[in-house]
N, C-alpha and C positions, 0 to 999 in steps of 0.2 A: 614522737610517734607520727605526727603529721608529715614531717620531712621524709620518714621512711616510706610512708604510703605514697608520697610524691614520686619517689623512685619507682615504686611498684606500678603506679598508674602510667607514668611516662614510659616505662618499659613496654607495657602492653600497647600504648599508643604508637610507639615506634614500629612494633611488629605488625600492627594493623595498617598503619598509614603508609609505610615505605616498603620498598623492595629493592634488592640489589646486593652488591658485595658489602659485607659488614653489618647488614641490618639485623640478622639473627643474633650474631654475637654481641652487638651493642645492646639490643633489646634484652637478651639473656642476662648480660651484666647488670643492667638497671634493675631488673626484677630480683635477681639474686642478692644484689647489694641492699635493696630495700628490705628483703626478708631477713638478711643478716642483722640489720640494726633493729628490726622488729623483735627478733629473738633476744637481742641484747637488752632492749627496753623491757621485755617481759621478765627477764632474769632479774634486772634491777628492781622491778615492781615487786617480785616475789620476796627479794631480800628486804626491801623497805617495809613491806607488810609484816615482816618478822622482826622489825626493830633494828635492822642493819642499815645504816645510812652512810657508811664510808668503807672504802676498800681496806682501810687499816684494821677494821674489825674482823676481816675475813682471815683470821689466823687460826682461830679455833671456834667453830660454830657448833651450836646444838640446836638442830632443827628437827621438825617431825620427819619420820621416815619417808613419807610420801613426797614431801618437799625436797628432801635430799635426793630421792630418786629422780625427780624432775630436773633438778639442777645438774646432777651427774649426767643425765641423758642430753642436756642442752650443750654440754661441752663439745662432743664430736660434731653435733649439728652446727654449732656456731663456728667451729674450725672449718668444717666443710664449706659453709656458706662464705666465710671470709676468703679462703683460698680460691674457691671456685669463682667468686666475684672478681678478685684481682686478676686471675689468669684468664677469665673470660674477657676482661678488658684488654689484656695483652693480646689475646687471640684476635679480638676485633682490630687492634692496631696493625697487627701483622697482615691480616686480610685486607684491610682498607688501603694500606700502603703497598700491598702486593709483595711482601717480603717473606711469605711463608712457603715452605717446601717440606719435603719429607723429613729432613733433618731438624728443621725448626719445630715441626709438630712433635717429634720425639722428645726434643729438649724441653718443650713446654709441659708435656705430660709428665716427664720424669721429675722436673723441678717442682711442678705443682704437687705431685704425689709425695715427694720427700717433705716439702713444706707442710702439707696437711698432716703427715705423721708427727712432725715436730710440734705443730700447733696443738694437736689433739693430746699428745703425751704431756706437754707442758700444762695444759688446762686440767687434765685428769689427775695428774700428780698433785696439783694445787688444791683441787676441790676434795679429793679423797683424803689427803692429809689434814685438810681443815676440818673434815667430819670425823677424823680419827679412825677412818676405815683402814688406812695404812699408817704404820709408824715410821716417821722420818725425823731425824734431828733437824731443828730449825735452821741451823747454819747450812746443813747439807741441802735442805729444801730451798734455801735462798740461793745457794750456788747453782743448783740445778735450774732454778727458775731463770736466773740471769743468763746462764749458758744457753738454755733452750730459747730464751727470748732473743738473744743475739742471732742465733741461727734462723729463727723465725723472721726477724727483721731483715736479715741478709737475703733470704729467699724471696720475700715479698718486695723488698726494695730493688732487687735485681730485675724482677718482672716489671715493676713500675718505671724504673730508670730506663730500661731498654725501650719501653713503650713511649715514654716522653721524648727520648732522643730521636726515635723514628718519626714521631709527629713533627718535631721542630725541623728535622732534616727535610721532611716532605714539604713543610711550609716554606723553607728556603728554596727548595729546588722546583717546587710546583706552585707558581704564583697564585692561581685561583684559590688554593687552600691557604688561608691566612694564619698568621701567628695567633690571632685571637681565637680562632677555632681550635688550634692546638692547646691553648691555655684552658679553654672551656672543657675540653675532653680530659685534660690533666687534673683540673680542680675536682672533677666528679669523683676521682678515686684518691687523690693525694690528701685532700683536707680531711675526710673521714678517717683515712688511714693514720694520719698524724694524731688525731684525737684519740684513736684506739691505743696508741703506744704512749701517749701522755699518761693514761691511766695505768697501762701495763707496767711501766717503769716507775710507778709511784710518784710521778711529778704532780699529778692531780688525783686525789683519792676520794673526795666528797662526791656522792652520787648526784647531788643537786647541781654541782658545778660541772661535772662531767656530762650530765644530761643536757645542760644549756650549751656547752661547747659542741656536743654531738649534734644538737638541733641546728646550730649555726652552720657547722661544717656540712651537714647534709643539705641544708637549704642552699648554701653556696654551690655545692656540687650539682644539685638538680637544676638550679638556675643556669649554671654554666653549660650543663648538658642541653637544656632546652634552647638556649641561645645558639649553641653550635649547630644543633640539628635543624632548627626552624629558621632562625634569622640568617645564619651564615650558609644555609643550603648545603649541609654536609654531604647529602647523598646525590645532589645535583651536579656538583663539580668534583666528581670522584677522581682522585689522583691515581687510583688503581687502574682506571681505564687506560691510562697511558702505558703503564707497565703491561697490562693485559694485551693491549694492542701490539706493543713491541714483541711480546712473547708469542702472540698468535702469528704475527708476521714471520717471526723466526721459525716457528714450528710448521707453518703451512706453506712456506715458500717452496716453489719448485726448484729454486736454485740452491745448490749445496753451500752451506755456510759453516766455517770452522773457526772457533775462537781459541786463541792460544795466549798464554801468559808471557811475561817478560823473559821467562826461562825457556821459551819456545816449546812449552809443553801444552798438549791439547787440554783446554778447559771445558769445552762443550762443542757439540756439532748437532745440527738439526737433522730431522729424519731424512731429508733429501741428501745430506752429506753422508749419513750412515749407509743409505742405499747406493750412492755413487761409489763409495770406497769399499762397500761390502764388509762393513764392520759393525760392531755393537758399541754402545757407549761404555759399557763395562770394560771392554777390551782395550780401548784407546784413551779414555780420559785419564790424564796424569802421565801419559806416555809422551816421548818426544814426537814432534811433528813428523819426523822422518819415517815413522812407522806407517803413515798414510800415503806417502809419496813414492813413486817409482824410484828404483835405485839410481837411475840416471839423473834424477832431479835433486839438487842440493837445496835443503830448506832455507839456507841462507840467501839463495837467489830470490826468495819471496819477499825479502826486505826491500827490494827495489820498488820505487813508486810505480813504474810501468808494469803492465801485466806480463805474466810468465805463462808460456804455452807449453803443454806437455801431453803426451799420449799415455793412456792407462795401459799397464802390461797386458799382453795377450788380448788386445782389443783395438778396434778402430776408433774408439772414443777419444776425442781431442778436448782437452780442458784448458780454459784460460783462467788463471788465478790472479785476482787483484786484491792487494792488501791495503787495509786502512788501520791506522793506529788508534787505539781506544785510550782515552784519557779520563782522569777523575776530575772533580770540580776545580781542583787547583791547577789543572793542565798537565799533571804528571802522567807519564805513560803507565798504563796498567795492563797492557797486552795489545793484541792485534786481532782484527777480524779479517778472515780470508774468504772472499767470495769466489767460489769455483763454478764457472759457467761452462756448461757443455756446449761447445761451439762446433760439434761434429757436423750438424746439419748445415751450418753456415759455411764451413769449410767445403763440404760437398757441393753446396750451391756455387761457391766461388770456382771450384774445380770444373763444374759443368759449364760455367760461363767461359772459362779459359779454353776448354776443349772445343766448345762450339765456335768460339772466336777464332781459334786456330784453324778449324775446318773452313770457316768462311774466308779467312785471310789467306790461308796457305793452299788448301786443296782446291777450292773454287777458283781462286786467282790463277793458280798454276794451270788448271785444266782449261780455263777460259782463254788464257794466253796461248795455250797449245792449240785450241780450236781456232783462234784468230790466226795463228801462224799457218795452220793447214789450209784455212780458207784462202789465205793469201797465195799459198803455193798452188792451190787449185785454180785460182784466177790467173796465175802466170803461166800455167802449163795445161793446155787444153787436152793433151793426149794421155798423160799418165796420172789420172786423177782417182782411179779406183782405190788404190792403197790409202791415199789421203782421206777419201770419203769414208772408208772403213774405220780409219783412226778417229775421225770426227764423230762417227756414229758411236764407237765404243766409249769415247770420252763423254759424249752427251748422255749415254746410258749410265755411265758412272755417276755423273752429276745428278741424274734423276734418282738413282739408287741412294745417293747421299741425302738428297732431300727427303726421300721416303723414310730413311733411317732416322733423320732428325724428327720427322713427324711421329714415327713410332716411339722415339725417346720421349717426346713431349707427352704422348698418350700414356706411356707406362709410368712416368714420374708423376703424372697427375692423377693416377688411379689409386684406389684403396688396395693395399698389398694383400689383404686377407679376405676370405669369403665367410659368410655365416654358415653356409652348408658345405659339405665335403663333395669332392669330385674324384673319380678314379684317375690315378696318375697315368695309367696306360692310355686312357682316352686323350689326355693332354699331350702325351708324347706322340701318339699316332697322328694327331692333327698337326703337330709341329713337323713331323716327317713329311706329311702330305704337302704342306705349304712350302717347305724348304726344297722339295724335289720337283715341284710343279714346273713343267716346261723345260727341264734340264735333262741332258743325256747323262744322268748320274748313275753311279754304281749302286750296289745294294745297300740298304740301311737295315741292319738287324736290330730288332727291338726285343729285349728280354726284361720285361717289367711285370711283376706279379699283378694279376687282374684284381686281386683283393685289396691292393694298397690304395689308400685315398689320401688326399691332401685338402687342407682348408686354405690353400694359397690361391690368390686370384688367378684363374687360368690364363687370363690375358698376359699377366706378367711372366708366369712360369713358361708358358708356351713360347713367348717371344724369346726368352733366354735360350731354351732348348733349340728352337728353330734357328737362331743365329749360329749356334755352335754346329749344328748339322749342316747348315748352308755353307759355313766356312770350310768344313771338311770336304763337302761335295765340290765346291767351286775351286778351292785351292789345291785339292788333291786329284783333280781330274776324275778318273773312274776308280778312285781308291774306295775301299770298303769302309763304311761308317757303321758304328754300333752304339746302341744306347742300352745300358744295363742299370739295374737298381739293386743296391746292397741294403736289404732291409735291416740288417744288424747295425749298420752305421748310419742309416738314413742318408745314403749317398747315391746320387744319380751320376753315372759315369758315361761320358760321351767320348768315344775314341775314333780315330781314323789312322790310316797307314800312309798318309800323304807326307809331303816334305816337312811338315811341322810349322808352327807359328814362329816367326822371327823372334829371336831373343829380345831385341830392343823394344818390341811391342809389348811383351810380357813385363819387362822391367818398368815400362811406363805405368802399367796397371799396378804393379807392386809398390812403386814409389808414390802412387796416387797423385802424380803431378805431370804436367807437360811443360816443356820449354821450347824455345824456338829451334834448338838444336836437337832435341830428342822428343819425338812425338810418334804416335801410332798413325797408321796409314788411313784410318777412317773411324767411323763411329760404331762399327759392329761390336768390337770387344768392350767398348765402353757401355754399350747397351747391356751386354752380358753382366758386367761388373755391377753397374748401378741397379739393374733389375734384381740381381741376387742380394745386394745390400738392402734393397727395399723390403724384402720379406724376411730379413734377418738371417739369411744364409751366408755361406762363405764359399769362395771358389779358388781352386788351385790348378795351375797348369804344369804338366809334365811333358816336355816336348824334346824330341831328338830326331835323328835321321830316320828313325823307324815310324815316326808319326807323332800324334798329339793325344794325350789323355787329359781330359778336363773333369775334375771332381767338383760336383755341386753338392755341398752339405746342406740338406734341408733341416730347418728347425724341428726337432723331434716332437715338440708340443703341438705342431700343426700337421703331423702325419698320423694316420689311423688305418683302419682296415675294416672291411665288411665281411660278414659271414657268407660263405659260398652258398649259392641258392640250390 
């Protein structure tokens, strides 16, 4: 009785004194385990008071009806407390070692439920037949009891065995959690459990003997539990924290992570991975890795130790995938972890550096060399200098324009692409037309933009893009007509001119998103258009021929709106 109360008191102490992973389940186990053996002690006390001193006498009992009713009612209660206690202990182990998930919860509930039914049926058949309430042949009763007891032992021993295995695996893998702590937790459930089945299988039948064994078993269990919780700091060196930390890092990482097994099938992927590849766990887990990758990428190439770079379909997103082999404690491969990093921004940054470097090395150097040459010619020829001076002036103006473009680029790329408030698209376009045509003998610029259309794109960015395209049409097309139209159905801004068109090699440079020493654009203007459009999430396409140039700027629909006419 005292040891049972010890479990009860210690369970309450755990719940009051500690907090964290596993506290509630271990405290619940201790309380339920104590109640279980209190009920058993009460049953033995009732039987003893009626002259029954051994389990061997419980074959045919004649007791008062009230006593019979109490004993019959104690059977499902005792079964419930026994099974609940054992599976509460297993639940604690699964939580403490962080090995519990949806499937584990289902298995624990199902196994516990089936075991409870078997325990209750076994007890009820025994007590009801002992009281003569149901008639059952003695041999049949014995066979049923043995069969049900085996199933009962099987269910409870699986729960206890799995829990002990997890505890000792944790003690091996997680050094602060010692083997002695695992032993203390194991003794708390194993020793009383063994005493129960010594009696149930008839190995010990005397109530006095079984009571002494139960008292010793419970004492050993509660002492082991106390040492583990208090002396070995069970809840201060929580191994679950490592698993929690790893899982949290996996789930909250902004970097996409894909886990595959040795058969190259997807085992898991974190939320960032699901977002990057636009999939759900249900659709891809268990599927070959190839279902995530673009058709041009062979999953076998990811086996290489160096990173593999690829572009997502219908997107400018560039991914670098780096693979690491996952091994078990014996060093055997159990799969691979693929870390997929979005390097689009880094690639764009490198591209901008290359473009600006090319402008500085190529355009500025060539223009300055030309100016130097003209200055030399002017110095050698005092009479025919007007033409050379005009050339020097044009070249210097071009250098100033390039510098201004570089400054504009720096300003645009350093700004926030979106605005908190909406602005009329017509106003942005009108300002772009005004600035692009200022001081030039330009042809007409026709603007057809609905006055009700608004955008939440930073006007500095969008205006610079539109201004550059209008300026390009005005300057390179002479007095060619330039038009700006808006297609509300497609959220497309169309800038057109009837000039000679943008050279194909300059558009190819933009489409290929790279520059080389042999293939490059003539300046920064078109790069400003492309990078500015990329900045607010739009896309740009060029259609150019002898009849002129049509440039389509697709605005992100989520940042386009309208105002009610006043």
